[in-house]
C-alpha positions in Angstrom: 159.4 98.9 60.6 160.1 97.6 64.1 158.7 94.4 65.6 156.0 96.1 67.6 154.7 97.9 64.4 154.6 94.5 62.5 152.6 93.0 65.3 150.1 95.9 65.3 149.7 95.5 61.5 148.9 91.7 61.8 146.4 92.4 64.5 144.6 95.1 62.5 144.4 92.8 59.4 142.4 90.3 61.4 139.9 92.9 62.7 136.2 92.0 62.4 133.5 94.3 61.0 132.2 95.0 64.6 135.6 96.3 65.6 135.9 98.4 62.5 132.5 100.0 63.3 133.8 100.8 66.8 136.9 102.4 65.4 134.8 104.4 63.0 132.6 105.8 65.8 135.7 106.7 67.8 137.2 108.6 64.9 133.9 110.4 64.3 133.8 111.6 67.9 137.4 112.8 67.6 136.5 114.7 64.4 133.5 116.4 66.0 135.7 117.6 68.9 138.4 118.9 66.5 135.7 120.8 64.4 134.4 122.4 67.6 137.9 123.6 68.4 138.4 125.0 64.9 135.2 127.0 65.2 136.4 128.5 68.5 139.8 129.2 67.1 138.3 131.0 64.0 136.0 133.1 66.2 139.0 134.1 68.4 141.0 135.1 65.3 138.1 137.2 63.9 137.8 139.1 67.2 141.5 139.7 67.8 144.5 140.2 65.3 146.2 137.0 64.0 149.2 135.6 65.9 152.6 137.0 65.0 154.6 134.2 66.6 155.8 131.2 64.5 155.0 128.7 67.2 151.2 129.3 67.0 151.3 129.1 63.2 153.1 125.7 63.4 150.5 124.4 65.9 147.7 125.5 63.6 149.2 123.7 60.6 149.8 120.6 62.7 146.2 120.6 63.9 144.9 120.8 60.2 147.3 117.9 59.3 145.8 115.7 62.1 142.3 116.4 61.0 143.0 115.3 57.4 144.6 112.1 58.6 141.6 111.2 60.8 139.2 111.9 57.9 141.1 109.7 55.5 141.2 106.9 58.0 137.4 107.1 58.6 136.7 107.1 54.8 138.9 104.0 54.2 137.1 102.1 57.0 133.8 102.9 55.4 135.0 101.6 52.0 136.2 98.4 53.7 132.8 97.8 55.3 130.9 98.4 52.1 133.2 95.9 50.3 132.5 93.3 52.9 128.7 93.8 52.6 128.8 93.4 48.8 130.8 90.2 49.1 128.5 88.6 51.6 125.4 89.5 49.6 126.7 87.9 46.4 127.6 84.7 48.2 124.1 84.5 49.7 122.4 84.9 46.4 124.3 82.0 44.9 123.5 79.7 47.8 119.8 80.6 47.5 119.7 79.8 43.8 121.2 76.3 44.5 118.8 75.7 47.3 115.8 76.5 45.1 116.9 74.0 42.4 117.4 71.2 44.9 114.0 71.9 46.5 112.3 71.6 43.1 113.9 68.2 42.5 112.9 67.0 45.9 109.2 68.0 45.3 109.2 65.9 42.1 110.6 62.9 43.9 108.0 63.1 46.6 105.1 63.4 44.1 106.2 60.3 42.3 106.6 58.4 45.6 102.9 59.2 46.5 101.7 57.9 43.1 103.6 54.6 43.5 102.1 54.1 47.0 98.6 54.7 45.7 99.2 52.0 43.0 100.4 49.5 45.6 97.4 50.3 47.8 95.0 49.6 44.8 96.7 46.2 44.2 96.5 45.2 47.8 92.9 46.3 48.3 91.5 43.7 45.8 92.9 40.7 47.7 89.8 38.5 47.2 89.7 38.7 43.4 91.7 36.6 41.0 92.3 39.4 38.6 93.6 43.0 39.0 92.7 46.1 37.0 95.5 48.7 36.3 94.2 51.4 33.9 92.1 49.9 31.2 93.6 46.4 31.3 93.0 43.4 33.5 96.0 41.3 34.6 96.4 38.0 36.5 97.6 38.2 40.0 100.6 35.9 39.5 102.8 38.5 37.9 105.6 40.5 39.4 104.0 44.0 39.1 104.0 44.5 42.9 107.7 43.7 43.2 108.5 46.2 40.4 106.5 48.9 42.2 108.3 48.2 45.5 111.7 48.4 43.9 110.8 51.7 42.3 109.6 53.0 45.6 113.0 52.1 47.3 114.9 53.8 44.4 112.9 57.0 44.9 113.5 56.9 48.7 117.3 56.8 48.0 117.0 59.8 45.7 115.0 61.7 48.3 117.8 61.0 50.9 120.4 62.4 48.4 118.3 65.5 47.8 117.9 66.1 51.6 121.6 65.7 52.1 122.2 68.2 49.4 119.9 70.7 51.1 121.7 70.3 54.4 125.0 70.9 52.7 123.8 74.0 51.0 122.2 75.4 54.2 125.4 74.7 56.2 127.5 76.1 53.3 130.1 73.3 53.2 132.3 72.0 50.4 131.3 69.4 47.8 134.0 66.7 48.2 132.1 64.5 50.6 128.9 64.8 48.7 130.5 63.7 45.4 131.9 60.6 47.0 128.4 59.7 48.5 126.7 60.0 45.1 129.3 57.7 43.4 128.9 55.0 46.1 125.0 55.0 45.9 125.0 54.8 42.1 127.3 51.8 42.2 124.9 49.8 44.3 121.8 50.8 42.3 123.3 49.7 39.0 123.3 46.1 40.1 120.1 45.8 42.1 117.3 48.0 41.1 117.6 49.7 37.7 116.6 46.7 35.6 113.3 46.5 37.4 112.7 50.3 37.1 113.1 50.1 33.3 110.7 47.2 33.0 108.1 49.2 35.0 108.5 52.2 32.7 108.1 49.9 29.6 104.9 48.5 31.0 103.4 51.9 31.4 104.4 52.9 27.9 102.8 49.8 26.5 99.6 50.4 28.4 99.5 54.0 27.0 99.9 52.8 23.4 97.8 49.6 23.7 94.5 51.4 22.9 91.9 50.1 20.5 91.2 51.8 17.1 87.7 52.7 18.4 89.2 54.9 21.1 91.5 56.8 18.7 90.9 60.5 18.0 90.9 62.3 14.7 94.3 63.7 15.3 95.8 60.2 15.7 94.2 59.2 12.3 95.6 62.3 10.6 99.0 61.5 11.9 98.8 57.9 10.6 97.5 59.0 7.1 100.3 61.5 6.7 102.9 58.9 7.6 101.5 56.8 4.7 101.9 59.7 2.2 98.2 60.6 1.7 97.4 64.2 1.0 93.7 64.4 1.8 92.3 63.2 5.1 88.6 62.7 5.8 87.1 61.7 9.1 83.7 60.9 10.4 83.7 63.9 12.7 85.2 66.5 10.2 83.1 69.4 9.0 80.9 68.7 6.0 80.7 64.9 6.5 77.3 63.9 5.2 75.5 61.4 3.1 77.3 60.3 -0.1 80.7 61.5 1.1 83.6 59.2 1.7 84.6 58.7 5.3 87.3 56.5 6.7 85.9 53.8 9.0 88.0 53.5 12.1 90.0 50.3 12.2 88.5 48.9 8.9 91.2 49.8 6.4 94.3 47.6 6.4 96.7 50.5 5.9 95.7 52.1 9.2 96.3 48.8 11.0 99.7 48.3 9.5 100.8 51.9 10.4 99.5 51.5 14.0 101.4 48.2 14.4 104.6 49.7 12.9 104.3 52.6 15.4 103.9 50.2 18.4 106.9 48.0 17.3 109.1 51.0 16.7 108.7 52.0 20.4 110.5 50.0 23.2 108.4 47.2 24.7 108.8 44.6 27.3 107.9 41.0 28.0 106.2 41.5 31.3 104.7 38.1 31.5 101.2 39.5 32.0 98.1 37.8 30.7 95.1 39.5 29.1 91.6 38.2 29.7 90.8 35.5 27.1 94.3 35.4 25.5 96.9 32.6 25.4 100.5 32.9 26.4 102.7 34.4 23.7 106.5 34.8 23.4 108.0 38.1 24.4 108.9 40.8 21.8 111.9 42.1 23.6 115.3 40.7 24.0 118.2 41.0 26.4 120.1 43.2 24.0 117.3 45.8 24.0 117.3 45.8 27.9 121.0 46.4 28.1 120.8 49.2 25.6 118.1 51.0 27.5 120.1 50.5 30.8 123.1 52.1 29.2 121.0 55.1 28.0 119.6 55.7 31.5 123.0 55.4 33.1 124.5 57.8 30.5 121.7 60.3 31.2 122.3 60.2 35.0 126.1 60.6 34.5 125.6 63.6 32.3 123.4 65.2 34.9 125.9 64.6 37.7 128.8 65.9 35.5 126.8 69.1 34.8 126.2 69.6 38.5 129.8 69.0 39.3 131.0 71.6 36.8 128.6 74.2 38.1 129.7 73.6 41.6 133.4 73.9 40.6 132.7 77.2 38.8 131.0 78.6 41.9 133.9 77.5 44.1 136.4 79.2 41.8 134.5 82.4 41.7 134.3 82.5 45.5 138.0 81.9 45.9 138.7 84.8 43.5 136.4 87.1 45.4 138.1 86.2 48.7 141.5 86.9 47.3 140.5 90.3 46.0 139.1 91.2 49.4 142.2 90.1 51.2 144.4 92.2 48.9 142.2 95.3 49.3 142.2 94.8 53.1 146.0 94.6 53.2 146.2 97.9 51.2 143.8 99.8 53.4 145.4 98.5 56.6 148.9 99.7 55.4 147.6 103.2 54.8 145.9 103.2 58.2 149.2 102.2 59.9 151.0 105.0 58.1 148.5 107.5 59.4 148.9 106.2 62.9 152.7 106.6 62.7 152.3 110.2 61.6 150.0 110.9 64.6 152.5 109.3 67.0 155.4 111.4 65.5 153.4 114.6 65.8 151.7 114.4 69.3 149.5 117.1 70.8 148.3 118.3 74.2 145.8 115.6 75.1 144.3 117.7 78.0 142.6 120.1 75.6 141.1 117.2 73.6 139.8 115.6 76.8 138.1 118.8 77.8 136.4 119.1 74.4 135.1 115.5 74.7 133.6 116.1 78.1 131.8 119.2 76.8 130.4 117.2 74.0 129.1 114.5 76.3 127.4 117.1 78.6 125.8 118.8 75.6 124.4 115.5 74.4 122.8 114.7 77.8 121.2 118.1 77.9 119.8 117.6 74.4 118.2 114.3 75.5 116.5 116.0 78.4 115.1 118.7 76.1 113.7 116.0 73.8 112.0 114.2 76.6 110.4 117.5 77.8 109.2 118.3 74.2 107.6 114.9 73.9 105.7 115.4 77.1 104.4 118.8 76.0 103.3 117.3 72.6 101.3 114.6 74.4 99.6 117.1 76.7 98.7 119.3 73.8 97.1 116.3 71.9 95.1 115.4 75.0 93.8 118.9 75.4 92.8 119.1 71.7 90.9 115.9 72.0 89.0 117.1 75.0 88.1 120.4 73.2 86.8 118.4 70.3 84.5 116.4 72.6 83.2 119.6 74.2 82.5 121.1 70.8 80.6 118.0 69.7 78.5 118.0 72.8 77.4 121.6 72.4 73.8 122.0 71.4 72.5 124.3 68.6 71.6 127.0 71.2 75.2 126.9 72.5 74.5 125.1 75.7 76.7 122.1 76.8 75.5 118.6 77.6 76.6 119.1 81.3 74.2 122.0 81.8 71.4 120.0 80.3 72.1 117.1 82.7 72.2 119.5 85.7 68.7 120.6 84.8 67.5 117.0 84.8 68.9 116.5 88.3 67.2 119.6 89.6 63.8 118.6 88.2 64.1 115.1 89.5 64.9 116.4 93.0 61.6 118.4 92.8 59.6 115.5 91.6 61.4 113.1 94.1 59.0 114.0 96.8 56.2 112.3 94.9 56.3 108.9 93.2 58.1 108.9 89.9 56.5 107.1 87.0 57.7 106.3 83.5 55.6 109.2 81.9 57.2 111.8 84.2 60.7 110.5 83.4 60.0 110.7 79.6 58.8 114.3 80.0 61.9 115.3 81.9 64.2 113.8 79.3 62.3 115.5 76.4 62.3 118.9 78.0 66.1 118.9 78.9 67.2 117.2 75.7 69.4 114.8 77.7 70.7 111.5 76.3 71.3 108.0 77.5 74.5 106.4 76.1 76.2 103.1 76.7 79.9 103.3 77.7 82.5 101.1 76.1 83.2 97.8 77.9 86.5 97.1 79.5 87.0 93.7 77.9 88.4 94.5 74.4 89.3 90.9 73.5 90.3 87.7 75.1 94.0 88.0 74.4 94.2 91.6 75.7 92.3 90.6 78.8 94.7 87.8 79.5 97.7 90.1 79.0 96.4 92.7 81.4 95.8 90.1 84.1 99.1 88.3 83.8 101.7 91.1 83.2 101.7 92.9 86.6 105.0 93.3 88.5 106.3 89.8 87.6 110.0 90.6 87.3 110.4 91.1 91.1 112.5 89.1 93.6 113.0 89.1 97.3 116.3 88.5 99.1 117.2 88.1 102.8 120.4 89.7 104.1 121.9 88.8 107.6 125.0 89.4 109.6 126.3 87.1 112.3 125.8 88.4 115.9 124.1 91.7 114.8 120.6 93.0 114.8 118.5 94.1 111.9 119.1 97.8 112.4 122.8 97.3 112.3 122.6 95.3 109.1 120.3 98.0 107.6 123.0 100.7 108.0 125.4 98.7 105.9 122.7 97.9 103.3 121.8 101.6 103.1 125.5 102.5 102.6 125.5 100.1 99.5 122.2 101.4 98.2 123.4 105.0 98.2 125.7 104.1 95.4 122.7 103.4 93.2 120.4 106.5 93.6 118.2 105.5 90.6 117.3 102.1 92.0 113.8 101.2 93.2 114.8 98.6 95.8 112.9 98.6 99.1 114.3 97.3 102.5 112.3 96.2 105.5 114.1 95.5 108.9 113.3 92.6 111.2 114.9 91.4 114.4 118.0 89.8 112.8 117.6 90.3 109.1 116.7 92.7 106.3 114.5 91.8 103.3 115.2 93.5 100.0 112.5 93.7 97.3 112.9 95.0 93.8 113.6 94.1 90.2 115.9 91.2 89.6 118.5 93.1 87.5 119.1 95.7 90.3 119.2 93.1 93.1 121.8 91.0 91.3 124.1 94.1 91.1 123.7 94.8 94.8 124.2 91.1 95.9 127.9 91.1 94.8 128.7 94.2 96.9 126.9 92.8 100.0 128.8 89.6 99.8 132.0 91.4 99.9 131.0 92.9 103.3 130.6 89.4 104.8 126.8 89.3 104.6 124.8 86.1 104.0 122.2 86.4 101.3 119.4 83.9 100.9 116.5 84.0 98.4 113.1 84.2 99.9 110.8 81.5 98.6 108.1 83.1 96.4 104.5 82.6 97.7 102.0 81.4 95.2 98.6 79.8 94.8 98.2 76.1 94.9 96.1 74.4 92.1 94.8 70.8 91.7 94.7 69.3 88.2 92.5 66.1 87.8 92.5 63.4 85.2 96.1 63.8 84.0 97.5 61.2 81.5 99.8 58.6 83.1 102.3 58.8 80.2 103.2 62.4 80.8 106.0 63.0 83.4 106.0 65.7 85.9 109.0 67.4 84.2 106.9 67.8 80.9 103.9 69.4 82.6 105.1 73.0 82.3 105.9 72.4 78.6 102.3 71.3 78.0 100.8 74.2 79.9 102.8 76.7 77.8 102.2 75.1 74.4 98.5 74.3 74.7 97.3 77.3 76.8 99.7 80.2 76.9 101.6 80.3 73.6 101.1 83.6 71.8 100.6 85.7 74.9 103.0 88.6 75.1 105.8 88.4 77.6 105.6 84.6 78.2 108.1 81.9 77.2 108.6 78.3 78.1 111.5 79.2 80.5 109.4 81.7 82.4 106.5 79.2 82.8 109.0 76.5 84.0 110.4 78.9 86.6 107.0 79.9 88.0 105.6 76.3 88.4 106.6 73.7 91.0 104.9 70.3 91.0 105.1 69.0 94.6 102.5 66.2 94.6 101.7 63.4 92.1 99.0 60.9 93.2 97.2 58.0 91.6 93.9 56.4 92.7 92.7 53.0 91.7 89.0 52.0 91.8 86.9 49.2 90.4 83.7 49.4 88.3 82.0 46.4 86.9 84.9 44.2 87.9 87.3 46.4 86.0 90.2 48.4 87.6 90.7 52.0 86.5 93.4 54.5 87.5 93.0 58.3 87.8 95.9 60.7 88.3 95.9 64.1 89.9 98.7 66.5 90.7 99.2 69.6 92.9 101.2 72.6 91.6 102.3 76.0 93.0 102.1 78.9 90.6 103.9 82.2 91.2 104.1 85.5 89.4 101.3 86.2 86.9 100.7 82.5 86.1 98.6 82.1 89.2 96.3 85.0 88.2 96.0 83.5 84.8 95.0 80.0 86.0 92.3 81.4 88.3 90.4 82.6 85.2 90.4 79.0 83.8 88.2 76.0 84.8 89.9 73.6 82.4 93.4 73.4 80.7 94.8 71.2 78.0 97.6 68.8 79.0 98.6 66.4 76.3 95.4 65.2 74.6 93.0 65.7 77.5 91.1 68.7 78.8 91.8 68.5 82.5 89.8 70.4 85.2 91.7 72.8 87.4 90.8 74.7 90.6 92.6 76.4 93.4 93.0 74.5 96.7 94.6 74.9 100.1 97.3 72.5 101.5 97.9 71.7 105.1 101.3 70.0 105.7 101.5 68.4 109.2 104.7 67.9 111.2 106.8 65.0 110.1 107.6 64.0 113.7 104.5 64.4 115.8 101.8 65.0 113.2 100.7 68.4 114.6 99.1 71.0 112.3 100.3 74.1 114.2 104.1 73.9 113.6 106.6 72.5 111.1 109.2 69.8 111.4 112.1 72.3 111.9 110.5 73.9 115.0 109.4 70.6 116.5 111.1 69.6 119.8 109.5 66.1 120.3 110.8 62.7 119.1 109.5 60.9 116.1 106.2 59.1 116.9 103.1 57.6 115.4 100.5 60.3 114.5 97.5 58.2 115.5 98.5 56.4 118.8 101.6 58.4 119.8 104.0 55.5 120.3 107.7 55.8 119.3 108.1 52.1 118.4 106.4 52.1 115.0 105.4 54.6 112.3 102.0 55.8 111.1 101.9 53.3 108.2 102.3 50.3 110.5 99.7 51.5 113.1 96.6 49.3 113.7 94.8 51.5 116.2 92.9 54.2 114.3 92.9 57.2 116.6 93.7 60.8 116.3 96.3 62.1 118.8 95.7 65.8 118.2 92.0 65.4 119.0 92.9 63.6 122.3 95.1 66.5 123.3 92.3 69.0 123.0 89.8 66.8 124.7 87.6 65.9 121.8 85.2 63.0 122.1 85.4 61.6 118.6 88.9 60.3 118.0 88.2 57.2 115.9 88.9 58.8 112.5 91.6 59.5 110.0 93.8 62.6 110.3 92.9 64.0 106.9 89.1 63.4 107.2 87.7 67.0 106.9 84.2 65.8 107.7 85.0 64.3 111.0 88.3 65.8 112.2 87.5 69.3 113.6 91.2 70.3 113.9 92.0 69.5 110.3 88.8 71.4 109.2 89.9 74.5 111.1 93.4 74.3 109.6 92.0 74.1 106.1 89.8 77.1 106.6 92.7 79.1 107.9 94.8 78.1 104.9 91.9 79.1 102.5 91.6 82.5 104.1 95.4 83.1 103.8 95.2 82.0 100.1 92.2 84.3 99.4 89.8 81.4 98.5 87.4 81.6 101.3 83.9 82.3 99.9 80.5 82.5 101.6 77.7 80.3 100.4 75.1 81.8 98.0 72.2 81.6 100.4 74.0 83.9 102.9 74.0 86.8 100.4 70.2 86.9 100.3 69.6 86.6 104.0 72.2 88.4 106.0 72.5 92.2 106.1 76.2 92.2 105.2 75.5 90.1 102.1 72.9 92.5 100.9 75.2 95.5 101.3 77.9 93.7 99.4 75.5 92.8 96.6 74.1 96.4 96.4 77.7 97.8 96.0 78.4 95.3 93.2 75.1 96.1 91.4 75.6 99.8 91.6 79.2 99.6 90.3 78.1 97.4 87.4 75.3 99.7 86.4 77.5 102.8 86.8 80.0 101.2 84.3 77.3 100.7 81.7 75.3 103.9 82.1 75.7 107.7 82.3 75.8 109.0 85.9 72.6 111.1 85.8 70.6 108.1 84.5 72.1 106.0 87.3 70.8 108.6 89.8 67.3 108.2 88.3 67.3 104.4 88.5 68.7 104.2 92.0 66.0 106.6 93.2 63.3 104.3 91.7 64.7 101.3 93.4 65.3 102.9 96.8 61.7 103.9 97.1 60.9 100.3 98.0 61.4 99.4 101.6 61.7 95.6 101.3 65.3 94.5 100.9 64.4 91.5 98.7 62.4 93.6 96.2 65.2 96.2 96.2 67.7 93.5 95.1 65.3 92.2 92.5 65.1 95.7 91.1 68.8 95.9 90.7 68.8 92.6 88.9 66.1 93.8 86.5 68.3 96.9 85.8 71.3 94.7 85.0 69.3 92.4 82.7 67.6 95.2 80.8 70.6 97.5 80.4 70.7 96.9 76.7 67.1 98.2 76.2 68.0 101.4 78.0 
């Protein structure tokens, strides 16, 4: 083999599973093309006699040889992929088994830790008493029980840390060397400090369990003691057949029972805890230092055996994994060698690539045509389903006589037109409905749920962007020609372009505009993003601890989490906090601070917030409402232009002098009111009650934002208000009722000449729609 072939072999050995899948797809496409060619060749042979020349026979045999080579290569790639899948699944099962074991031990440690904390709480709660009750005994408070409990608590915390570290290691799938060193270090420190006190605490609990009186012993305990003494028959006070004249063992009376009980207590390990019983004198301890050392050694040996068992299991798992990896490497090397041999054979026996390329093009065209046919078939199936549903509805509405519901409703309208000349009453309406067999039915409401209602409001053309394109020294029409030349390359795009004096604004989905931006920049065009317009909202009573950067996070977590199509990043992009103010005020000689902010919401978020009156931010339910903002000029304070277009010098907004700023001014006057010749000028600029100019500017901003609303009194007095109210009432009733019933009700209401009574009639219809 040459050097180039060796390099190719090394590169193919390091191929990933994704690259092998791509190679498999490529070989499959090649096989499909070769099979199509074989079919054409066979059809040609059947029609005409076989070729007599030797060259064509050699070509035919060479073609068959290539097909076999490609098939073998594809089959070997499939085997390699299946082997890799099996290896990964076996490794994952082992890691899962280890993870479950460690989680079980961690739960046990946590349960014991909770029990110890409850015991410490019970000790500390009785701080005023001289004695403490633990179980059935009473102890003096001068003992070291609390210290022992605290030491056991610390020991359990260290064990929990080790278990958590073991879980992290298993989830990360790392080696065990660092973990073994950590265990050995921690055990070295615990031997000297805490384990003596843990053993004393365990002895105390055992002694409390066994230190029960003979009166509290059950029959099973007495049977055990009697058997230990060698007695055959056992009789108890509670046994069956215990009556008058029969012998029964009195609990705690016989000396043999007491001796057996004492021997049993002495045989078990005890401890000199130094505790005092109520009414007892101090006694010498029954345990010695030798017993303590023996029990310490037993516990240490148990811990060491557990650790050794875990180490052996981990080593076995590691060895098994290494063996599996070696097998996989050997198998991969064999498969790649066969694959390289097949590639060599293909290189040595080349073929006309032009014919293969033609076949591949034909296959692609045929696949596209099949896709089009599938889409058309889906459309036809949908239309047929809709037609079937409509036919079912018509069949259901047919009466027994074979007449449809529409014909019956037409009859009602004709009869009502005849009766309309006279006054209609409830009796006449009932007669008409009975004769024509018409029905009044309620339609389904639009609101099918709170979540679906929010999703329908929010998700409307949100993924749209605007971009401004300009050329230096050229008009908008000239720039539009170049833009159109670029857009012609993308016939399927939905981008719209509007021309202005010196620029062109493009509007469309973000993905399409980003593709077009790169080509426009190559033609020396400046592209600037247009600032998205949005509604401004004011949020009151915001917590002082929450920063402005965290407000979008709280709006998403507490109010919008769970709505389809919304994430934290999308909320952060569609919100800008441009004002953060605080107000201090005193009440009963106490200063309080309230905070409010202004935000601008774009995309569908503004439509969502308009449906809310309050939102959760942190731990407070803050009121929210849309507002309009008027930003004056930074130089002269005018409301009719911005600072960029201002041609005057910087001056005070109140008096108009250039020597000082508005903050340092003492004369409280309004310069804008003086320019227009207003009489009242002694007021603040942002006082909407007194300043007429600021009031007009706010009204104009509210109209532009779509927030301007007429007062409620104007609806009931002016003609325009009544017309608007009638349209709303008719549309609401039309949504709830069938059209012919709506015709009847409107006729009843329109008979009245007075506008106020007419409106009250509509209101009664809306309130009583459930009865109808």
